N, C-alpha and C positions, 0 to 999 in steps of 0.2 A: 517471527511469529510463533514458531513451534517452541522456542525456548520460553517465551512468555506463557504458553499453554502449560508446559511442563512445570514451570515455577508456580503457576496458579494451582495446579493439581497438588503439588507438594505442600503449599501453604494450606490448602483445604484439608489435606490429610493430617497435617500437624495440628490444625485447629481442633480436631476431634478430641485431643488430649490436652490442649493448652487453652482453656477458657480465660476470660478476663479476670482481673483481680476482684476480690470480695468487695461488695458494696453494702452500705446500710440500706435495708429495703423494708418496705411495708407492703404486704399483700392484703388487699382490702375487698370487701363486698361479697366474698364467696361463701359457700357452705363449707365450713371447716370441720373435717374429721380429724380430731386430734390424735386418735388412736384409742382413746378411752371415753370420748364424749363427742357430741355434735354441737357446733355453734353456727347458728344462722347469721348471715351478714357479718361474718367475722373479720377480724384484723389480726394478722400475724406480723410481728415486728422482729427483724433480724439485725443485729449489730455485731460487728467483729466476728462474723461467722457463727454466732450463737443466737438461738431464739431468746429474746428478752421478755416478750409478752405475747399472750394469746387471749383475745377477748373481742369486744365490739367497740365501735367508735371510730373516729377519724384517725388518719395516719398522723404521726408526729411530724412537725414541721422539719423541712430540710432533708427528708428521706426520699429516695426514689420510690415511686409507687407502681406496683403491678396491679392492674385492675382485674379482679376475679369475679366481677358481677356475672351471675348466671353460670358460674363454674363451680367446681369442687376442688378443695384444697386438702391435700393429705401429707402425712410424713412420707419421706422416701421409703420405698419398700426394701426389705432385707431378704436376700436370697440365701437359703441354707442348703447344706450339702451341695455346694457349688464348685464348679471348676473355673470360674471367671478369673482371668489373669494368669492361669496356670496351664492352659492348653489353647492351641489355635485350631489345629485340624486333628480330630480324634484318631484318624487312621494313620497319621504321620507321627511316628514315635519321636522324631527329633523335635517336634513342636510341643511335646507333652512333658511337662515337668511335675505331674501329679503322682506318678507311679515310680516307686523305687524297687528294683529287683535284686539288690545286693543283700544277702542274708546276714552280713556283718553289720548292717544298719537298718533297723526296722522301726522300733518305737521312737528312736532319736531322729528319724527323718523329718526335717523341718522344711516344708515346701515354701516358706516365706522368702527364701533366698532365690527362688526361681520365678517369682511373680513379675509380670510384664505390664507396666502401666500403659503401654502403647498397643496392647492387644486389641484387635479389631472387634473382639466380643464385647468389650466394655461399652462403647457407644450404643450398640444395639440393645444391650440390657437397659441402659439409661432411658432409651425411648419407651421402655415398658415400665418406667417409674422406679427402677431398681437403683438405689444409691449406695447401698452397703451389701456386703456378702460375707458369708462364712465359707471359706474355701477349704475343702477337705481332701486329703490324699486318697488315691484310688486303691482299691483292693478287689479281688475277684468277688463279684456279687454286691459291690457297693450300690447304694441307692441312687436312683435317678440316672441309671445307665452307665455308671462307672464300672469299668472292667479292665482286666489285663490278662495276658496270656501265659501266666505261670504254668509250669508243668504240673501234672497230677501228683508228682512225687512229694511226699511229706515225711519229714524226719530230720535226722542230723545230716547236714550237708557240709559244704566247704568250711573248714575251721571248726567243725563240730557244732555249729550254730543251727538253729531250727530253719528248715527250708520247706516251703516258703515261710515268710515271717508271719507270726500270729498277729502282729500289729502292723497297721498300714503306715503309721506316722502321726504327725500332729497337725491340727487345723490352724488356720489363721483368719483374722477378720480384716477385710479391706474396705476402702471406699472407692467409688468409681469415678473419681475426678482428681486431676492433678498428676504431677510426675512422681509423687511419693504416695502410693496408694495403701501402704501397709498401716493399719491401725494398731493391731496387736498380734504378735506371733504366738504360737503354742497355747491356744485357748482350750484345746481339747485333744485327747488321744482317740484314735479310731481303730476298731477291731471288728472283724466279721464274726457272726454266729449263725446258727441255722445251717442251711446247706453249704453256704460259702465257708463257714467256720469249720465244719466237719471235714471238708476237703483239705483244709490247711493242716488239720491235726492228724490226718491219716485215714479218714473215711467214716468216722462215727461221731455222733454228737457227744456221747459220753467221754470220748477221748479228748475233745477240745476242752470241756469243762475241767477235767482232771489236769490237763496241761496248763490251762489258765491259772488254776489255783497253785500249781507247783511253781509257775513262773512268778506269781506274786510273793510266794514264800521265799524264793531265791532273792527277789528284789529287797525284801525286808531283811533277809540275812546279810546281803551286801551292804545295805544302809547302816546296819549296826557294826559291821566289821570291815570298813573301808581300808583301815591300816593293814589288816591281815591280807586283804585282797592285793594291796600294793606289794606286799612281801611275798606274794605267791604262796601264802600259808593257808589257803582255802581250797576246797575241792573245785573242780572245773564247773563253771556255770553255763547255762544254756544260751545266754545272751551276752553280747559284748558289754563292755563297761559303759559306753555311750548310751546303749539301750537301757541298761540298769538305771543310770542316772535319770534318764527321761521318764522312767516309770515310777520313780519314788513319789512324785506328787499324786499319781494315780493310786498307788498303794496306800497313801496316807489320806485319801479322800479329798485332796485339795484341787485336783484337776479332773474334770468330768471325762468319762469314757463314752464315746459314741459307739453304740453297738448296733450293727445291722441285724435285724431279726424280724421275722414275719409270722411264723406259725404260732398259734396261741399257746401251745405247750412249750415252745421255745421261749416265748415271752415269760411264762411262769418260771422257767428254770433260770433265766437271766435275772429276774427279780429275786429269786432265792440266792443266786450267786452274789448279787449286790449286798443283800442282807448279811450273808455269812462272811463276806470279805470286807464289809464296811466301806465300799467304794460308791462313788457318785456316778450314775449312768444317765445317758440320754438315748432314747430309742430312735433308730432310724428305720423307717419302713412301717412296721407294725400293721401289715395288711389285714391280719386277723385280730387286731387289737380290740375291736368292738366286742369280741367274745369274752374278753377278760378286762374290760374297761374299768370296772370297779377296783380290781387288784392293782392296775397301773396307777389309778388315782390315789389309792390308799398309800402306795409307796412314794407318792409325790415325784413321779418320774415323767418328764416331758417327752413329747413325741414329735419327730420330724416326719411328715407323711406326704404321700402323693395321693390326693383324694380321689383321683379318677381311676385308681387301680380297681378293676372290677371283674377281671378274668383270672381263672386258675392257671396262671402261666406255668406253675409247677406244683408239687405236692405240699409246699408250705404256704400256698395262697389259695387253698381250696375254698375258703370262706370269704375271699375278698369281695367287698361290696362298696358302692359309692356313698353309702350312708356312714362309712367308718368315721369320717371327721366329725359328723354331727353326733354320733354316739359317744365318741371319746370326749368331746366338749361337754356334752350333757352330763357325763359322769364326773366332770371336774378336772379332766386332764388338760394340761397346758399344751397346745398344739402349735406347730409352725408348718406352713404349707410350702412345699418345694416346687421348683420348676420342672421342666421336662428334659430328658436326654442329657443327664449329667449337669443340668442347670448351668451350662456355660453358653452354648449357642442358643439355647431356648430358655434362659433364665427369665426373660420377659414374660414367659407363660405363667408365672406364679399368680398373676391377677386373674387370668382365665381359669386356672385351677381353683382359685378361691371362689370365683363366681359359680363354677360347677358344684362346689361343695355347698354353696347357698341354695342352689336348685335342688339339692338332695338333703335339705333339712338343717344345715348349719346357719345360725342367725347371721345376718349381714354384719352386725357389729363384731361378732366373733371372728368372721372371715377377715375383716380389716385388721383386727388384732393379730391374727395368725400370720400376717405378712409384714407387720410393723412392730408393735410393742412386744409380742411374745418372743420372737427370735432374739431381740435385744436382752430380754430378761433371762432367757434360757442360757445365754452365753456370758452373763455377768455384766451387761451394759445397760441395765435398767436406768432410764432417765437420761442416758447419754446420747442415744439416737433412737430412731423408730417411733418417736412420739413428739408431738408439738406441745412443748411446755417450756417454761423459763429454764434456761441452763442447758437445754439439749442442743445438739448440733443443728445448724441451719440447713437441714436436708428437707426440702419442701418440693412438692410437685403440684402444679396447677393443671387440672383436667378439664376437658371440654364438657364432660358429663360424668356419669357414674363410673368410677375407676375400674369396677369389675365388669363393665360392659365392653366387649371387644372393639366396638366402633368409637369409643371415647379415646381421645389422644391428648398427650400433654402439650400445653402451650408454654409452659416454663418448668424447668428442672433446676433446682439449686442444690449444691452440695457444699456444706460449710459456708453457706451464704454466697457462694460463687455460682452465677448462672452459667449453665452448661449449654453448649451448642446442640440444637435439635437436629443433629445430622449424624449419619453413620456411613460407612464405606458402601454398604449395599445401596443406600439411597443416592450416593454420589455416582455410582456406576449406572444406576437406573437413569438418572438425569443425563449422564454423559451420552448414553446410547439412544435415549429417547428423542433428544432434541437434535442430534446430528450436528453438522457444522464443524468449525475449527476445533480440533482436539477430540472429536468423537472417535477417531481411530488412532492407533499408534503412528508415530511419524513415518515409519518405514512404509506404511500402506500408501503414502502419498507419492512415493518415488516411482 
């Protein structure tokens, strides 16, 4: 009997990451929030893992039908600045593959090799409607609770390379279903600015900007003189060859740089840096962004933000307020709303944060876009996911009510047209100990 119980538990855990095969599905009768519009009594048709039509009318013959009458249908949400799949327990270093501490590999750090499709964090996030995520490497001061314990020493360390690294590494896009979750690696570079950045550079903001400009100059010199570098016919460079190679797309404006920045004056200087160096940036944080919203909008720079930041946690957040998201959106800034605490264990909170932003002036439609369409657009996946339209991935969530209302729950979650189990380890444990009976306690307790 105990063997049967153990096997049943193993099967249940495996099912969290091993849903059924994709089916052709029609979701009918619900209020459909496409990400850009609203369709009452809508019908979403999915074939071969892709959305083929969104409109009204009856389901095509021969398709499985999900009845969404009285419910709300949305695209799957997209978590940004996330740790999903890259960490299990934040305080256990062995389970964290988001932070690299070797100064010989900084910008080239590719976290996609450490992603775990069987992470217990993924099913929990799915229950919050999250179906895709942009996973970012950690650095001291990263948004959403990312942090690590590098020493305060800054400068030339082992091998003559910068210690700690000015760059945290490269982000990746994942999906939250199946055994192969990687959608695309190396979608953006990550670097801290403001208080976190100045600590890396030696203790002053001006030092980081000079160091950053010098680093890009070295990357451009290396890109033009690779043969000379191979012959050792160049002066010593501050980064390894792997890091130089990784930074060439950034220096050429082909890969966006996610910059963690909060103080209004720091935002202005980062915008100036981007203009002078011809690089593409994405702001992470921007707690005081509302003070310079027009400048951010004019520069066409998107922002990943935590809309409930409203306390002066330090001197770079003195003007933090919960109307930040509304002010940035009103100025024309493209925003994406983050989850809480690193957006790994609490990635599901993005819908709560979006709801809070609505309560402080952000239009409801803009809040939905900030967790669906906008993240996809910011990272170069416009029309591929985060929206219900023909050709997009079949990532769909059916909600019992308003998706930004905490009491609403999903009744169906599909990723690439595959319906996911509405179960997670925390719920399995709850049910195990609540009901009692066979299997409620480990076998040894019965001896």
